[in-house]
N, CA, C and O atoms as a GROMACS GRO file, in nm:
protein
  324
    1MET      N    1  -0.601  -0.049   2.188
    1MET     CA    2  -0.533  -0.051   2.060
    1MET      C    3  -0.632  -0.009   1.951
    1MET      O    4  -0.744  -0.060   1.947
    2PRO      N    5  -0.592   0.083   1.863
    2PRO     CA    6  -0.682   0.129   1.758
    2PRO      C    7  -0.712   0.019   1.657
    2PRO      O    8  -0.634  -0.074   1.638
    3ASN      N    9  -0.828   0.032   1.594
    3ASN     CA   10  -0.864  -0.064   1.489
    3ASN      C   11  -0.769  -0.049   1.372
    3ASN      O   12  -0.728   0.061   1.336
    4LYS      N   13  -0.736  -0.162   1.314
    4LYS     CA   14  -0.649  -0.163   1.196
    4LYS      C   15  -0.732  -0.206   1.076
    4LYS      O   16  -0.833  -0.274   1.090
    5ARG      N   17  -0.688  -0.165   0.961
    5ARG     CA   18  -0.758  -0.199   0.837
    5ARG      C   19  -0.674  -0.296   0.756
    5ARG      O   20  -0.551  -0.289   0.754
    6ARG      N   21  -0.744  -0.385   0.690
    6ARG     CA   22  -0.680  -0.478   0.598
    6ARG      C   23  -0.733  -0.448   0.459
    6ARG      O   24  -0.851  -0.422   0.440
    7VAL      N   25  -0.643  -0.454   0.362
    7VAL     CA   26  -0.676  -0.414   0.225
    7VAL      C   27  -0.655  -0.532   0.131
    7VAL      O   28  -0.555  -0.604   0.142
    8LEU      N   29  -0.749  -0.550   0.039
    8LEU     CA   30  -0.736  -0.650  -0.067
    8LEU      C   31  -0.729  -0.575  -0.200
    8LEU      O   32  -0.820  -0.500  -0.235
    9ILE      N   33  -0.621  -0.596  -0.274
    9ILE     CA   34  -0.604  -0.537  -0.407
    9ILE      C   35  -0.625  -0.648  -0.509
    9ILE      O   36  -0.555  -0.750  -0.507
   10THR      N   37  -0.721  -0.628  -0.597
   10THR     CA   38  -0.747  -0.729  -0.700
   10THR      C   39  -0.697  -0.685  -0.838
   10THR      O   40  -0.690  -0.767  -0.930
   11ASP      N   41  -0.662  -0.557  -0.853
   11ASP     CA   42  -0.605  -0.508  -0.979
   11ASP      C   43  -0.467  -0.570  -1.000
   11ASP      O   44  -0.399  -0.605  -0.904
   12CYS      N   45  -0.427  -0.582  -1.125
   12CYS     CA   46  -0.291  -0.627  -1.156
   12CYS      C   47  -0.194  -0.514  -1.123
   12CYS      O   48  -0.212  -0.401  -1.167
   13VAL      N   49  -0.092  -0.545  -1.045
   13VAL     CA   50   0.004  -0.444  -1.001
   13VAL      C   51   0.139  -0.476  -1.067
   13VAL      O   52   0.205  -0.573  -1.032
   14HIS      N   53   0.178  -0.390  -1.164
   14HIS     CA   54   0.302  -0.408  -1.238
   14HIS      C   55   0.416  -0.321  -1.187
   14HIS      O   56   0.533  -0.357  -1.201
   15ASN      N   57   0.381  -0.206  -1.127
   15ASN     CA   58   0.484  -0.111  -1.085
   15ASN      C   59   0.431  -0.028  -0.968
   15ASN      O   60   0.317  -0.044  -0.925
   16ARG      N   61   0.516   0.060  -0.916
   16ARG     CA   62   0.476   0.136  -0.797
   16ARG      C   63   0.359   0.229  -0.826
   16ARG      O   64   0.279   0.256  -0.737
   17GLU      N   65   0.348   0.281  -0.949
   17GLU     CA   66   0.235   0.367  -0.983
   17GLU      C   67   0.103   0.290  -0.975
   17GLU      O   68   0.002   0.345  -0.929
   18ASP      N   69   0.103   0.164  -1.019
   18ASP     CA   70  -0.017   0.079  -1.005
   18ASP      C   71  -0.051   0.060  -0.857
   18ASP      O   72  -0.168   0.064  -0.819
   19PHE      N   73   0.051   0.041  -0.775
   19PHE     CA   74   0.030   0.021  -0.631
   19PHE      C   75  -0.028   0.148  -0.569
   19PHE      O   76  -0.122   0.140  -0.490
   20PHE      N   77   0.028   0.264  -0.604
   20PHE     CA   78  -0.024   0.391  -0.552
   20PHE      C   79  -0.170   0.410  -0.595
   20PHE      O   80  -0.253   0.456  -0.516
   21HIS      N   81  -0.200   0.376  -0.719
   21HIS     CA   82  -0.337   0.388  -0.769
   21HIS      C   83  -0.432   0.297  -0.691
   21HIS      O   84  -0.544   0.337  -0.658
   22ALA      N   85  -0.388   0.176  -0.662
   22ALA     CA   86  -0.470   0.083  -0.584
   22ALA      C   87  -0.494   0.138  -0.443
   22ALA      O   88  -0.603   0.122  -0.388
   23MET      N   89  -0.394   0.202  -0.385
   23MET     CA   90  -0.410   0.263  -0.252
   23MET      C   91  -0.511   0.378  -0.258
   23MET      O   92  -0.586   0.399  -0.163
   24ASP      N   93  -0.511   0.451  -0.368
   24ASP     CA   94  -0.608   0.560  -0.386
   24ASP      C   95  -0.750   0.505  -0.382
   24ASP      O   96  -0.840   0.571  -0.330
   25LYS      N   97  -0.770   0.387  -0.438
   25LYS     CA   98  -0.904   0.327  -0.440
   25LYS      C   99  -0.954   0.288  -0.302
   25LYS      O  100  -1.075   0.283  -0.280
   26VAL      N  101  -0.865   0.260  -0.208
   26VAL     CA  102  -0.907   0.220  -0.073
   26VAL      C  103  -0.916   0.338   0.023
   26VAL      O  104  -0.944   0.322   0.141
   27ARG      N  105  -0.892   0.456  -0.029
   27ARG     CA  106  -0.893   0.576   0.054
   27ARG      C  107  -1.028   0.601   0.118
   27ARG      O  108  -1.034   0.654   0.229
   28CYS      N  109  -1.136   0.566   0.052
   28CYS     CA  110  -1.273   0.587   0.099
   28CYS      C  111  -1.296   0.734   0.134
   28CYS      O  112  -1.265   0.823   0.055
   29ASP      N  113  -1.349   0.758   0.253
   29ASP     CA  114  -1.381   0.894   0.296
   29ASP      C  115  -1.268   0.956   0.376
   29ASP      O  116  -1.287   1.059   0.440
   30SER      N  117  -1.154   0.897   0.373
   30SER     CA  118  -1.041   0.945   0.451
   30SER      C  119  -0.992   1.080   0.398
   30SER      O  120  -0.998   1.108   0.278
   31ASP      N  121  -0.944   1.163   0.490
   31ASP     CA  122  -0.886   1.291   0.452
   31ASP      C  123  -0.739   1.277   0.413
   31ASP      O  124  -0.674   1.373   0.372
   32VAL      N  125  -0.686   1.157   0.426
   32VAL     CA  126  -0.547   1.131   0.395
   32VAL      C  127  -0.527   1.141   0.244
   32VAL      O  128  -0.600   1.076   0.169
   33PRO      N  129  -0.431   1.222   0.198
   33PRO     CA  130  -0.411   1.232   0.053
   33PRO      C  131  -0.358   1.102  -0.007
   33PRO      O  132  -0.292   1.023   0.060
   34SER      N  133  -0.390   1.082  -0.134
   34SER     CA  134  -0.344   0.962  -0.204
   34SER      C  135  -0.192   0.965  -0.216
   34SER      O  136  -0.133   1.071  -0.238
   35PRO      N  137  -0.128   0.848  -0.203
   35PRO     CA  138   0.018   0.845  -0.216
   35PRO      C  139   0.061   0.864  -0.361
   35PRO      O  140  -0.001   0.812  -0.453
   36ARG      N  141   0.169   0.940  -0.379
   36ARG     CA  142   0.228   0.962  -0.512
   36ARG      C  143   0.376   0.924  -0.515
   36ARG      O  144   0.438   0.922  -0.621
   37ASN      N  145   0.433   0.894  -0.395
   37ASN     CA  146   0.572   0.852  -0.386
   37ASN      C  147   0.587   0.765  -0.262
   37ASN      O  148   0.490   0.746  -0.188
   38LEU      N  149   0.706   0.713  -0.237
   38LEU     CA  150   0.724   0.619  -0.127
   38LEU      C  151   0.705   0.683   0.010
   38LEU      O  152   0.649   0.621   0.100
   39ASP      N  153   0.751   0.808   0.027
   39ASP     CA  154   0.730   0.876   0.155
   39ASP      C  155   0.582   0.898   0.182
   39ASP      O  156   0.535   0.878   0.293
   40ALA      N  157   0.510   0.940   0.079
   40ALA     CA  158   0.366   0.960   0.094
   40ALA      C  159   0.295   0.828   0.119
   40ALA      O  160   0.194   0.825   0.190
   41LEU      N  161   0.345   0.719   0.062
   41LEU     CA  162   0.287   0.588   0.085
   41LEU      C  163   0.296   0.552   0.233
   41LEU      O  164   0.198   0.505   0.292
   42ALA      N  165   0.412   0.573   0.293
   42ALA     CA  166   0.429   0.544   0.436
   42ALA      C  167   0.332   0.628   0.519
   42ALA      O  168   0.266   0.575   0.608
   43ASP      N  169   0.324   0.756   0.491
   43ASP     CA  170   0.232   0.844   0.565
   43ASP      C  171   0.088   0.800   0.547
   43ASP      O  172   0.012   0.796   0.644
   44PHE      N  173   0.051   0.766   0.424
   44PHE     CA  174  -0.085   0.722   0.395
   44PHE      C  175  -0.122   0.598   0.475
   44PHE      O  176  -0.228   0.593   0.538
   45LEU      N  177  -0.035   0.498   0.473
   45LEU     CA  178  -0.065   0.372   0.541
   45LEU      C  179  -0.075   0.390   0.692
   45LEU      O  180  -0.163   0.332   0.755
   46VAL      N  181   0.013   0.469   0.749
   46VAL     CA  182   0.008   0.494   0.894
   46VAL      C  183  -0.119   0.571   0.929
   46VAL      O  184  -0.190   0.533   1.021
   47ASP      N  185  -0.147   0.679   0.856
   47ASP     CA  186  -0.264   0.762   0.886
   47ASP      C  187  -0.394   0.687   0.863
   47ASP      O  188  -0.491   0.709   0.936
   48ALA      N  189  -0.398   0.599   0.764
   48ALA     CA  190  -0.518   0.522   0.735
   48ALA      C  191  -0.533   0.400   0.826
   48ALA      O  192  -0.637   0.335   0.826
   49GLY      N  193  -0.429   0.368   0.903
   49GLY     CA  194  -0.436   0.256   0.996
   49GLY      C  195  -0.433   0.120   0.927
   49GLY      O  196  -0.487   0.023   0.980
   50ILE      N  197  -0.370   0.113   0.812
   50ILE     CA  198  -0.363  -0.013   0.737
   50ILE      C  199  -0.246  -0.096   0.789
   50ILE      O  200  -0.133  -0.048   0.797
   51ASP      N  201  -0.275  -0.221   0.825
   51ASP     CA  202  -0.168  -0.307   0.879
   51ASP      C  203  -0.142  -0.431   0.794
   51ASP      O  204  -0.045  -0.503   0.818
   52ARG      N  205  -0.230  -0.457   0.695
   52ARG     CA  206  -0.210  -0.574   0.609
   52ARG      C  207  -0.263  -0.543   0.470
   52ARG      O  208  -0.373  -0.490   0.454
   53ILE      N  209  -0.183  -0.578   0.370
   53ILE     CA  210  -0.223  -0.562   0.230
   53ILE      C  211  -0.210  -0.697   0.163
   53ILE      O  212  -0.105  -0.760   0.166
   54THR      N  213  -0.320  -0.742   0.101
   54THR     CA  214  -0.317  -0.864   0.022
   54THR      C  215  -0.335  -0.824  -0.124
   54THR      O  216  -0.433  -0.758  -0.160
   55CYS      N  217  -0.241  -0.864  -0.206
   55CYS     CA  218  -0.245  -0.831  -0.349
   55CYS      C  219  -0.263  -0.960  -0.427
   55CYS      O  220  -0.173  -1.045  -0.431
   56ALA      N  221  -0.380  -0.975  -0.488
   56ALA     CA  222  -0.414  -1.100  -0.556
   56ALA      C  223  -0.346  -1.118  -0.691
   56ALA      O  224  -0.334  -1.230  -0.740
   57ASN      N  225  -0.300  -1.008  -0.751
   57ASN     CA  226  -0.244  -1.017  -0.885
   57ASN      C  227  -0.115  -0.936  -0.892
   57ASN      O  228  -0.109  -0.833  -0.959
   58TRP      N  229  -0.013  -0.983  -0.822
   58TRP     CA  230   0.115  -0.912  -0.810
   58TRP      C  231   0.206  -0.952  -0.924
   58TRP      O  232   0.243  -1.069  -0.937
   59ALA      N  233   0.244  -0.855  -1.008
   59ALA     CA  234   0.336  -0.879  -1.118
   59ALA      C  235   0.438  -0.765  -1.124
   59ALA      O  236   0.481  -0.725  -1.232
   60MET      N  237   0.474  -0.714  -1.008
   60MET     CA  238   0.559  -0.595  -0.999
   60MET      C  239   0.704  -0.627  -1.032
   60MET      O  240   0.756  -0.734  -1.000
   61ASN      N  241   0.768  -0.530  -1.098
   61ASN     CA  242   0.910  -0.546  -1.129
   61ASN      C  243   0.990  -0.545  -0.999
   61ASN      O  244   0.946  -0.492  -0.897
   62GLU      N  245   1.107  -0.604  -1.003
   62GLU     CA  246   1.186  -0.626  -0.881
   62GLU      C  247   1.230  -0.498  -0.812
   62GLU      O  248   1.228  -0.490  -0.689
   63ALA      N  249   1.269  -0.397  -0.888
   63ALA     CA  250   1.316  -0.272  -0.828
   63ALA      C  251   1.204  -0.203  -0.749
   63ALA      O  252   1.226  -0.159  -0.637
   64ASP      N  253   1.085  -0.193  -0.809
   64ASP     CA  254   0.972  -0.130  -0.739
   64ASP      C  255   0.926  -0.216  -0.621
   64ASP      O  256   0.892  -0.163  -0.515
   65ALA      N  257   0.927  -0.348  -0.639
   65ALA     CA  258   0.886  -0.437  -0.530
   65ALA      C  259   0.979  -0.422  -0.410
   65ALA      O  260   0.933  -0.420  -0.295
   66THR      N  261   1.108  -0.413  -0.435
   66THR     CA  262   1.205  -0.397  -0.326
   66THR      C  263   1.182  -0.266  -0.253
   66THR      O  264   1.187  -0.262  -0.130
   67ALA      N  265   1.158  -0.159  -0.327
   67ALA     CA  266   1.134  -0.028  -0.265
   67ALA      C  267   1.007  -0.028  -0.181
   67ALA      O  268   1.007   0.024  -0.070
   68ILE      N  269   0.900  -0.084  -0.234
   68ILE     CA  270   0.773  -0.088  -0.160
   68ILE      C  271   0.784  -0.178  -0.038
   68ILE      O  272   0.735  -0.143   0.069
   69ASN      N  273   0.848  -0.293  -0.054
   69ASN     CA  274   0.866  -0.382   0.061
   69ASN      C  275   0.947  -0.317   0.172
   69ASN      O  276   0.921  -0.340   0.290
   70ALA      N  277   1.045  -0.236   0.136
   70ALA     CA  278   1.124  -0.166   0.238
   70ALA      C  279   1.037  -0.069   0.317
   70ALA      O  280   1.047  -0.062   0.440
   71VAL      N  281   0.952   0.005   0.248
   71VAL     CA  282   0.861   0.098   0.316
   71VAL      C  283   0.766   0.022   0.407
   71VAL      O  284   0.747   0.059   0.523
   72LEU      N  285   0.707  -0.084   0.355
   72LEU     CA  286   0.610  -0.161   0.434
   72LEU      C  287   0.674  -0.221   0.558
   72LEU      O  288   0.616  -0.216   0.666
   73SER      N  289   0.792  -0.276   0.544
   73SER     CA  290   0.857  -0.338   0.660
   73SER      C  291   0.898  -0.232   0.763
   73SER      O  292   0.894  -0.258   0.883
   74ASP      N  293   0.937  -0.113   0.717
   74ASP     CA  294   0.974  -0.004   0.809
   74ASP      C  295   0.858   0.038   0.898
   74ASP      O  296   0.880   0.077   1.013
   75ILE      N  297   0.736   0.031   0.846
   75ILE     CA  298   0.620   0.077   0.925
   75ILE      C  299   0.536  -0.039   0.979
   75ILE      O  300   0.432  -0.017   1.040
   76GLY      N  301   0.582  -0.162   0.956
   76GLY     CA  302   0.516  -0.278   1.014
   76GLY      C  303   0.391  -0.324   0.942
   76GLY      O  304   0.304  -0.386   1.004
   77VAL      N  305   0.380  -0.295   0.813
   77VAL     CA  306   0.266  -0.341   0.733
   77VAL      C  307   0.305  -0.470   0.663
   77VAL      O  308   0.411  -0.478   0.601
   78LYS      N  309   0.219  -0.572   0.674
   78LYS     CA  310   0.247  -0.700   0.613
   78LYS      C  311   0.188  -0.703   0.473
   78LYS      O  312   0.076  -0.658   0.450
   79LEU      N  313   0.265  -0.757   0.379
   79LEU     CA  314   0.220  -0.772   0.241
   79LEU      C  315   0.210  -0.920   0.209
   79LEU      O  316   0.304  -0.996   0.227
   80PHE      N  317   0.091  -0.959   0.161
   80PHE     CA  318   0.068  -1.095   0.115
   80PHE      C  319   0.038  -1.089  -0.034
   80PHE      O  320  -0.045  -1.010  -0.079
   81ARG      N  321   0.106  -1.175  -0.110
   81ARG     CA  322   0.084  -1.175  -0.254
   81ARG      C  323   0.083  -1.316  -0.308
   81ARG      O  324   0.066  -1.336  -0.428
   0.00000   0.00000   0.00000
């Protein structure tokens, strides 16, 4: 089984753009492009091997949270907030 990565986001996340920006910060040396929409987010997380995201300062609006949670659950990534 391939190694999986776990991510800790400490920035305040108010909307999906904040979440995408936080994902850009964890990109490191990866060739995977930064996510700019929900489809790209799914591709990014799968390609980067991320299986768990912990967000310490989650203040996201409900509509964006629902959309992001749907993507995460579809690809099996757990979100802790």
